[in-house]
NUMARTI-362171 format. One line per 3 residues: number of its first residue (from 0); their letters; for each residue x, y, z of N, C-alpha, C. Coordinates in nm, 2 decimals. Each point is the difference from the previous one (the first is absolute). Layout:
NUM	A	X,Y,Z,X,Y,Z,X,Y,Z | ... $
END
This chain:
0	MAA	9.35,8.89,12.15,-0.04,-0.08,-0.11,-0.15,-0.04,0.02 | -0.08,0.01,-0.11,-0.14,-0.02,0.01,-0.03,-0.15,0.03 | 0.08,-0.09,-0.06,-0.03,-0.14,0.03,0.03,-0.04,0.14 $
3	ARF	0.10,0.05,0.06,0.03,-0.02,0.14,-0.11,0.05,0.09 | -0.05,0.12,-0.03,-0.11,0.06,0.08,-0.12,-0.09,-0.02 | -0.03,-0.05,-0.12,-0.12,-0.09,-0.02,0.02,-0.12,0.09 $
6	EST	0.12,-0.06,-0.01,0.02,-0.13,0.08,-0.02,0.03,0.15 | 0.05,0.11,0.05,-0.01,0.04,0.14,-0.15,0.02,0.04 | -0.07,0.06,-0.09,-0.14,0.03,0.03,-0.09,-0.12,-0.01 $
9	TGA	0.02,-0.09,-0.10,-0.09,-0.11,-0.02,0.05,-0.13,0.05 | 0.13,-0.02,0.03,0.06,-0.12,0.04,0.02,-0.10,-0.12 | -0.04,0.04,-0.12,0.02,-0.08,-0.12,0.13,0.02,-0.06 $
12	HVL	0.05,-0.10,-0.07,0.13,0.01,-0.07,-0.02,0.05,-0.15 | 0.08,0.09,-0.04,0.00,0.05,-0.14,0.10,-0.09,-0.08 | -0.04,-0.06,-0.11,0.08,-0.09,-0.08,0.03,0.07,-0.13 $
15	QFY	0.12,-0.01,-0.06,0.03,0.05,-0.13,-0.01,-0.11,-0.10 | -0.06,0.04,-0.11,0.00,-0.09,-0.12,0.06,0.08,-0.11 | 0.10,-0.05,-0.08,0.06,0.07,-0.11,-0.02,-0.08,-0.12 $
18	GSN	-0.04,0.07,-0.11,-0.01,-0.07,-0.13,-0.05,0.10,-0.10 | -0.05,-0.05,-0.11,-0.04,0.09,-0.11,-0.12,-0.07,-0.08 | -0.07,0.08,-0.08,-0.10,-0.06,-0.09,0.05,-0.11,-0.09 $
21	ENG	0.12,0.02,-0.05,0.06,-0.09,-0.09,0.05,-0.13,0.07 | 0.03,0.01,0.12,0.06,-0.11,0.07,-0.07,-0.06,0.12 | -0.10,0.06,0.05,-0.07,-0.04,0.12,0.10,0.02,0.12 $
24	AIS	-0.02,-0.07,0.11,0.08,0.02,0.12,0.14,-0.05,-0.02 | 0.09,0.07,0.05,0.15,-0.03,-0.01,0.05,-0.03,0.14 | -0.03,0.08,0.09,0.05,-0.02,0.14,-0.11,0.04,0.10 $
27	VTS	0.02,-0.04,0.12,-0.10,0.02,0.11,0.07,0.00,0.14 | -0.06,0.08,0.09,0.05,-0.01,0.14,-0.10,-0.09,0.07 | 0.04,-0.04,0.12,-0.08,-0.09,0.08,-0.02,0.06,0.14 $
30	HRD	-0.11,-0.04,0.07,-0.02,0.04,0.14,0.11,-0.05,0.09 | 0.08,-0.09,-0.04,0.11,-0.05,0.08,0.13,0.09,-0.01 | 0.00,0.09,-0.11,0.11,0.08,-0.02,0.00,0.12,0.11 $
33	GDD	0.12,0.05,0.03,0.02,0.11,0.09,-0.07,0.13,-0.06 | -0.02,0.09,0.08,-0.06,0.13,-0.04,0.08,0.06,-0.11 | 0.13,0.01,0.01,0.08,0.07,-0.10,-0.01,-0.08,-0.14 $
36	QRL	-0.01,-0.13,0.01,-0.01,-0.08,-0.13,-0.14,0.02,-0.06 | -0.10,-0.01,0.09,-0.14,0.01,-0.05,-0.03,0.13,-0.06 | 0.04,0.11,0.07,-0.04,0.13,-0.03,0.10,0.08,-0.09 $
39	GTA	0.12,-0.06,-0.01,0.11,0.07,-0.07,0.05,-0.07,-0.12 | -0.06,-0.11,-0.04,0.05,-0.08,-0.12,-0.12,-0.04,-0.08 | 0.04,-0.06,-0.12,-0.10,-0.06,-0.08,-0.01,-0.15,0.02 $
42	GRP	0.06,-0.05,0.10,-0.01,-0.14,0.04,0.10,-0.09,-0.07 | -0.02,-0.13,0.02,0.09,-0.10,-0.07,-0.07,-0.05,-0.13 | 0.08,-0.03,-0.10,-0.07,-0.06,-0.12,-0.08,-0.12,0.03 $
45	IEP	-0.11,-0.01,-0.07,-0.10,-0.11,0.01,0.05,-0.12,-0.08 | -0.01,-0.12,0.05,0.03,-0.12,-0.08,-0.12,-0.01,-0.10 | 0.01,-0.04,-0.12,0.12,-0.03,-0.07,0.06,0.11,-0.09 $
48	MNV	-0.02,0.13,0.04,0.05,0.11,-0.07,0.15,0.01,0.01 | 0.07,0.03,-0.11,0.14,0.02,0.00,0.02,0.15,-0.01 | 0.08,0.06,0.09,0.03,0.14,0.00,0.15,0.02,-0.01 $
51	RLC	0.04,0.10,-0.08,0.13,0.04,-0.01,0.01,0.15,-0.01 | 0.12,0.06,0.03,0.02,0.14,-0.02,0.09,0.02,-0.12 | -0.03,0.09,-0.09,0.08,0.02,-0.12,0.05,0.15,0.00 $
54	DGE	0.12,0.01,-0.04,0.07,0.13,-0.03,0.03,-0.01,-0.15 | -0.09,0.06,-0.08,0.01,-0.02,-0.14,-0.03,-0.15,-0.03 | 0.10,-0.06,-0.07,-0.02,-0.15,-0.03,0.07,-0.08,0.11 $
57	DDV	0.07,0.06,0.10,0.07,-0.07,0.10,-0.09,-0.04,0.11 | 0.01,-0.13,0.05,-0.07,-0.05,0.12,0.08,0.04,0.12 | -0.05,0.09,0.09,0.07,0.05,0.12,-0.07,-0.06,0.12 $
60	TAT	-0.07,-0.10,-0.01,-0.08,-0.06,0.12,0.10,-0.04,0.11 | 0.11,-0.06,-0.04,0.10,-0.06,0.10,0.05,0.11,0.09 | 0.01,0.12,-0.06,0.06,0.11,0.08,-0.11,0.07,0.09 $
63	GGP	-0.12,-0.03,-0.03,-0.12,0.06,0.07,-0.05,0.13,-0.07 | 0.06,0.03,-0.11,-0.04,0.12,-0.08,0.07,0.12,0.05 | -0.06,0.12,-0.03,-0.13,0.02,-0.06,0.00,-0.04,-0.15 $
66	GQV	-0.13,-0.03,-0.04,-0.02,-0.03,-0.14,-0.15,0.00,-0.03 | -0.03,-0.02,-0.13,-0.14,0.00,-0.04,-0.06,-0.14,0.03 | -0.11,-0.01,0.06,-0.06,-0.13,0.03,-0.05,-0.06,-0.13 $
69	ATR	0.05,-0.13,-0.02,-0.04,-0.08,-0.12,-0.06,-0.13,0.06 | -0.10,-0.05,-0.07,-0.07,-0.12,0.05,-0.02,-0.10,-0.11 | -0.01,-0.12,0.04,-0.04,-0.11,-0.09,-0.08,-0.10,0.08 $
72	GPT	-0.11,-0.05,-0.05,-0.08,-0.09,0.07,-0.13,-0.03,-0.07 | -0.08,-0.09,0.06,-0.12,-0.05,-0.07,-0.11,0.11,-0.01 | 0.00,0.11,0.08,-0.10,0.10,-0.01,0.03,0.11,-0.09 $
75	GCL	0.12,0.01,-0.05,0.05,0.11,-0.09,-0.06,-0.01,-0.13 | -0.04,0.12,-0.06,-0.05,0.01,-0.13,0.11,-0.03,-0.10 | -0.04,-0.05,-0.12,0.10,-0.03,-0.11,0.03,0.13,-0.08 $
78	GYY	-0.07,0.11,0.03,0.02,0.12,-0.08,-0.13,0.06,-0.04 | 0.01,0.12,-0.06,-0.12,0.07,-0.04,-0.03,-0.04,-0.15 | -0.13,-0.03,-0.02,-0.04,-0.05,-0.13,0.03,0.10,-0.11 $
81	GDD	0.07,-0.04,-0.10,0.03,0.09,-0.12,0.07,0.13,0.03 | 0.08,0.01,0.11,0.07,0.12,0.03,0.15,-0.03,0.03 | 0.07,-0.02,-0.11,0.14,-0.04,0.01,0.09,0.11,0.08 $
84	EAN	-0.04,0.12,-0.02,0.08,0.11,0.06,-0.02,0.00,0.16 | -0.12,-0.02,0.04,-0.03,-0.02,0.14,0.07,-0.12,0.06 | -0.01,-0.11,-0.08,0.06,-0.13,0.05,0.15,0.02,0.01 $
87	AQL	0.07,0.08,-0.08,0.14,0.02,0.01,0.04,0.07,0.13 | -0.09,0.08,0.05,0.02,0.07,0.13,-0.04,-0.09,0.12 | -0.09,-0.09,-0.03,-0.06,-0.09,0.11,0.09,-0.12,0.03 $
90	LNA	0.06,-0.06,-0.10,0.07,-0.12,0.01,0.15,0.02,-0.04 | 0.09,-0.05,0.08,0.14,0.01,-0.05,0.04,-0.12,-0.09 | 0.12,-0.01,-0.05,0.04,-0.10,-0.10,-0.02,-0.14,0.05 $
93	DGW	0.01,-0.02,0.14,-0.01,-0.13,0.06,-0.15,-0.04,0.03 | -0.09,0.09,-0.03,-0.14,-0.03,0.03,-0.05,0.04,0.14 | 0.09,0.08,0.07,-0.04,0.04,0.14,-0.09,0.13,-0.02 $
96	MLS	-0.11,0.01,0.07,-0.08,0.11,0.00,0.05,0.11,0.08 | 0.02,0.12,-0.05,0.06,0.12,0.07,-0.11,0.08,0.06 | 0.00,0.02,0.13,-0.10,0.07,0.07,0.00,0.15,-0.02 $
99	GDL	0.12,0.06,-0.02,0.02,0.14,0.01,0.03,0.05,0.14 | -0.01,-0.09,0.10,0.02,0.04,0.14,0.15,-0.03,0.03 | 0.06,0.08,0.08,0.13,-0.02,0.05,-0.01,-0.05,0.14 $
102	ATI	0.09,-0.09,0.04,0.00,-0.06,0.13,0.13,-0.06,0.04 | 0.01,-0.04,0.13,0.11,-0.08,0.05,-0.06,-0.12,0.06 | 0.08,-0.10,0.02,-0.04,-0.12,0.07,0.10,-0.02,0.11 $
105	GDD	-0.05,0.00,0.13,0.09,-0.01,0.11,0.04,-0.14,0.03 | 0.10,-0.02,0.09,0.04,-0.13,0.04,-0.12,-0.08,0.06 | -0.10,0.07,0.05,-0.12,-0.06,0.05,-0.09,-0.05,-0.10 $
108	GFL	0.03,0.03,-0.13,-0.09,-0.05,-0.11,-0.11,0.10,-0.03 | -0.02,0.11,0.07,-0.10,0.09,-0.02,0.03,0.10,-0.11 | -0.10,0.03,-0.09,0.01,0.09,-0.11,-0.03,0.14,0.06 $
111	RLT	0.08,0.10,-0.03,-0.02,0.14,0.05,0.00,0.09,-0.12 | -0.11,0.05,-0.03,-0.02,0.09,-0.12,0.07,0.14,0.03 | 0.08,0.05,-0.10,0.07,0.12,0.02,-0.04,0.11,-0.10 $
114	GRA	-0.08,-0.03,-0.10,-0.04,0.10,-0.10,-0.04,-0.07,-0.13 | -0.01,0.08,-0.10,-0.04,-0.04,-0.13,0.11,0.03,-0.10 | 0.02,-0.09,-0.10,0.11,0.02,-0.10,-0.03,0.13,-0.08 $
117	SDL	-0.12,0.03,-0.01,-0.04,0.12,-0.08,-0.03,0.12,0.08 | 0.03,0.00,0.13,-0.03,0.11,0.09,0.12,0.09,0.02 | 0.07,0.02,-0.11,0.11,0.10,0.01,-0.05,0.13,-0.07 $
120	IIR	0.03,0.11,0.07,-0.03,0.13,-0.06,0.13,0.06,-0.04 | 0.02,0.04,-0.12,0.12,0.06,-0.05,-0.01,0.15,0.01 | 0.08,0.06,0.08,0.00,0.15,0.02,0.14,0.05,-0.01 $
123	GGK	0.03,0.09,-0.09,0.13,0.06,-0.01,0.11,-0.10,-0.02 | -0.04,-0.11,-0.08,0.10,-0.10,-0.03,0.02,-0.10,0.12 | -0.07,0.01,0.10,0.01,-0.09,0.12,-0.12,-0.09,0.01 $
126	NIS	0.02,-0.12,0.04,-0.11,-0.10,0.02,-0.04,0.02,0.15 | -0.13,0.02,0.02,-0.05,0.02,0.13,-0.11,-0.11,0.03 | 0.02,-0.07,0.11,-0.10,-0.10,0.03,-0.13,0.06,0.05 $
129	AVS	-0.11,-0.03,-0.07,-0.13,0.05,0.04,-0.03,-0.04,0.15 | 0.04,-0.13,0.03,-0.03,-0.05,0.14,0.07,0.09,0.10 | 0.12,0.05,-0.02,0.07,0.08,0.09,-0.06,0.13,0.02 $
132	VES	-0.06,0.06,-0.11,-0.07,0.13,0.01,-0.13,-0.02,0.08 | -0.07,-0.11,-0.03,-0.12,-0.03,0.07,0.02,-0.02,0.15 | 0.11,-0.07,0.03,0.03,-0.03,0.14,0.04,0.13,0.08 $
135	EAA	0.07,0.08,-0.07,0.04,0.13,0.07,-0.13,0.09,0.02 | -0.08,0.01,-0.10,-0.12,0.08,0.01,-0.09,-0.06,0.12 | -0.01,-0.13,0.01,-0.08,-0.06,0.10,0.05,0.02,0.14 $
138	THP	0.12,0.05,0.02,0.05,0.02,0.14,-0.06,0.13,0.05 | -0.06,0.09,-0.08,-0.06,0.12,0.05,-0.13,-0.04,0.07 | -0.02,0.06,0.12,-0.12,-0.04,0.08,-0.14,0.04,-0.07 $
141	AIA	0.00,0.10,-0.09,-0.12,0.04,-0.07,-0.03,-0.09,-0.12 | 0.09,-0.09,-0.03,-0.02,-0.08,-0.12,-0.03,-0.15,0.04 | -0.12,-0.05,-0.04,-0.04,-0.14,0.03,0.04,-0.09,-0.11 $
144	LAA	0.00,0.04,-0.12,0.03,-0.08,-0.12,0.07,0.08,-0.10 | 0.11,-0.05,-0.06,0.07,0.07,-0.11,0.03,-0.08,-0.12 | 0.00,0.06,-0.11,0.03,-0.07,-0.13,0.09,0.09,-0.08 $
147	AVP	0.11,-0.04,-0.05,0.09,0.07,-0.09,-0.02,-0.05,-0.14 | -0.02,0.10,-0.09,-0.03,-0.04,-0.14,0.08,0.09,-0.10 | 0.04,-0.04,-0.11,0.06,0.09,-0.10,-0.10,0.10,-0.05 $
150	ARI	0.04,0.12,-0.02,-0.09,0.10,-0.05,0.08,0.11,-0.08 | -0.07,0.06,-0.09,0.05,0.11,-0.08,-0.05,0.13,0.06 | 0.09,0.08,0.05,-0.05,0.12,0.07,0.07,0.12,-0.07 $
153	RSS	-0.07,0.08,-0.08,0.04,0.12,-0.07,0.13,-0.01,-0.08 | 0.03,-0.12,-0.04,0.12,-0.02,-0.09,-0.02,-0.14,-0.06 | 0.09,-0.03,-0.09,0.00,-0.13,-0.06,0.07,-0.10,0.08 $
156	ARK	0.08,0.04,0.10,0.07,-0.09,0.08,-0.09,-0.08,0.10 | 0.04,-0.12,0.02,-0.08,-0.08,0.09,0.04,0.03,0.14 | -0.09,0.04,0.09,0.03,0.03,0.14,-0.08,-0.09,0.08 $
159	SAS	0.02,0.00,0.13,-0.08,-0.08,0.09,-0.10,0.09,0.07 | -0.11,-0.06,0.03,-0.11,0.06,0.08,-0.04,-0.10,0.10 | -0.05,0.05,0.11,-0.04,-0.09,0.11,-0.15,0.04,0.03 $
162	ASS	-0.08,-0.10,0.00,-0.14,0.02,0.04,-0.02,-0.05,0.14 | -0.07,0.06,0.08,-0.02,-0.04,0.14,-0.14,0.03,0.05 | -0.04,-0.08,0.10,-0.13,0.03,0.07,0.03,0.03,0.14 $
165	SSP	-0.08,0.09,0.06,0.02,0.04,0.14,-0.03,-0.12,0.10 | 0.07,0.00,0.11,-0.04,-0.10,0.10,-0.13,0.03,0.06 | -0.07,-0.10,0.06,-0.13,0.03,0.06,0.00,0.11,0.10 $
168	APP	0.10,0.01,0.08,0.01,0.11,0.10,0.13,0.07,-0.02 | 0.01,0.10,-0.09,0.12,0.07,-0.03,0.06,0.07,0.13 | 0.13,0.01,0.01,0.06,0.07,0.11,-0.04,0.15,0.00 $
171	SPS	0.02,0.06,0.12,-0.03,0.14,0.00,0.09,0.08,-0.10 | -0.04,0.11,-0.05,0.08,0.07,-0.10,0.13,0.04,0.06 | 0.10,-0.01,-0.09,0.14,0.04,0.03,0.07,0.04,-0.12 $
174	SSS	0.12,0.04,0.02,0.08,0.04,-0.12,0.05,-0.11,-0.08 | -0.02,-0.13,0.05,0.05,-0.11,-0.07,-0.10,-0.06,-0.10 | -0.03,0.07,-0.10,-0.09,-0.05,-0.11,0.06,-0.11,-0.07 $
177	PTT	-0.07,-0.08,-0.08,0.06,-0.11,-0.08,0.11,0.06,-0.09 | -0.03,0.12,-0.06,0.10,0.06,-0.09,0.13,0.04,0.07 | -0.02,0.06,0.12,0.12,0.03,0.08,0.08,-0.12,0.04 $
180	CRR	-0.07,-0.11,0.04,0.06,-0.13,0.04,0.07,-0.05,-0.12 | -0.06,0.00,-0.12,0.06,-0.05,-0.12,0.13,0.07,-0.03 | 0.00,0.13,0.01,0.12,0.08,-0.04,0.11,-0.01,0.10 $
183	TAS	-0.03,-0.03,0.13,0.11,-0.01,0.09,0.05,-0.14,0.02 | -0.08,-0.10,-0.03,0.04,-0.14,0.03,0.05,-0.08,-0.12 | -0.01,0.05,-0.12,0.04,-0.08,-0.11,0.09,0.08,-0.09 $
186	PAS	0.09,-0.08,-0.07,0.08,0.07,-0.10,-0.08,0.06,-0.11 | 0.05,0.11,-0.05,-0.08,0.07,-0.11,-0.04,-0.09,-0.12 | 0.09,-0.09,-0.03,-0.03,-0.09,-0.12,-0.10,-0.10,0.03 $
189	GSP	-0.03,-0.03,0.13,-0.10,-0.11,0.03,-0.13,0.06,0.06 | -0.01,0.13,0.00,-0.12,0.06,0.06,-0.10,0.03,-0.11 | -0.13,-0.03,0.03,-0.10,0.03,-0.10,-0.01,0.15,-0.04 $
192	SAW	-0.03,0.03,-0.12,-0.02,0.14,-0.05,-0.13,0.05,0.05 | -0.10,-0.08,0.01,-0.13,0.04,0.04,-0.06,-0.09,0.10 | -0.09,0.05,0.08,-0.07,-0.08,0.10,-0.15,0.01,-0.03 $
END
């Protein structure tokens, strides 16, 4: 993990801040938090922000989620000026701002982001998490960064494609190309059609 290498090299602590343009800061980690909490979570909600997890209109915060992060507090915007359609997507019926981010909240109170509500790729009638495709692609030693996006490839059907960049020092050539890795390690329905 790049953040852990940076900390090891510099002796400085990497802190996470989570928020949005519409809301400002929602949660933060602290130098007092353990490595796993600082580097693997979005931190604890900041006072006086109110944070809940929503599954549709249901509040699933008490169960820890997963659910869409919804917030209410003094830094949240009241909506987009003159754009009722956008406001209907931004705010739920109770006035909570919907982030579009999916998360869990652990017993320790830390917010852990798990994906985006809109990051589903539909392929062959199946919902595929873009995050899971990206995570799988990133396990290949020749890939430093991966992104899965919906794409139309030689047909009208929506398929998945994965964009990647090479690592700074790619491993020596082998028969395990990213395409070979993809074909052997993932189910056909969750595998990108193009790299």
